[in-house]
C-alpha positions as CSV (number, residue, x, y, z in Angstrom):
1,X,-90.2,79.9,16.5
2,X,-86.5,80.8,14.7
3,X,-83.6,81.9,16.4
4,X,-81.7,82.8,13.2
5,X,-79.2,79.8,14.4
6,X,-78.7,77.4,11.3
7,X,-77.6,73.7,12.1
8,X,-74.5,71.8,11.7
9,X,-75.3,70.1,8.6
10,X,-75.9,73.2,6.6
11,X,-72.4,74.5,7.5
12,X,-70.8,71.4,6.3
13,X,-72.3,71.1,2.9
14,X,-69.7,73.8,1.9
15,X,-66.7,71.5,2.7
16,X,-65.4,70.1,-0.3
17,X,-62.5,68.8,-1.1
18,X,-60.4,71.9,-1.7
19,X,-61.7,73.2,1.4
20,X,-60.8,70.1,3.4
21,X,-57.0,70.2,1.8
22,X,-56.8,74.1,2.7
23,X,-57.9,73.0,6.5
24,X,-55.5,70.3,6.8
25,X,-52.8,72.2,5.3
26,X,-53.4,75.3,7.9
27,X,-53.3,72.6,10.6
28,X,-50.0,70.4,9.4
29,X,-48.1,74.0,9.3
30,X,-49.0,75.1,12.7
31,X,-48.1,71.7,14.0
32,X,-44.7,71.7,11.9
33,X,-44.2,75.4,12.9
34,X,-44.6,74.3,17.1
35,X,-42.5,70.8,16.4
36,X,-39.9,73.2,14.9
37,X,-40.0,75.9,17.7
38,X,-39.8,73.3,20.5
39,X,-36.8,71.5,18.8
40,X,-35.3,75.0,18.5
41,X,-35.9,76.6,21.8
42,X,-32.5,76.7,23.3
43,X,-30.1,76.6,20.5
44,X,-29.2,80.3,20.5
45,X,-28.0,82.1,17.7
46,X,-24.6,80.4,15.6
47,X,-22.3,82.9,14.4
48,X,-19.8,82.2,11.6
49,X,-16.5,82.3,12.2
50,X,-14.9,85.5,11.4
51,X,-18.9,87.4,10.8
52,X,-17.7,90.6,13.3
53,X,-14.1,90.5,12.8
54,X,-14.2,93.5,9.9
55,X,-16.5,95.3,12.0
56,X,-14.4,95.3,15.1
57,X,-11.9,96.0,13.2
58,X,-13.7,99.3,11.5
59,X,-15.1,100.3,15.1
60,X,-11.5,100.3,16.5
61,X,-10.0,102.5,13.6
62,X,-12.7,105.0,13.8
63,X,-12.2,105.6,17.5
64,X,-8.6,105.8,16.7
65,X,-9.5,108.5,14.4
66,X,-11.6,110.4,16.6
67,X,-9.5,110.4,19.7
68,X,-6.9,111.8,16.9
69,X,-9.3,115.1,16.3
70,X,-8.1,118.2,17.5
């Protein structure tokens, strides 16, 4: 009596070289992403000096212009 289940050996016959390489690449990228996120966990965002200086100046000028409106 068959339940429609296949044995594991029939599934492994489709595992050729390129499929194995693809699986290995997926596993390696998974572990690399985990390792990278653990290493960068509490680093935070590093702003470059002067990134927002011009933007802050524009905001100040805009506020001054709005305050001058009648």
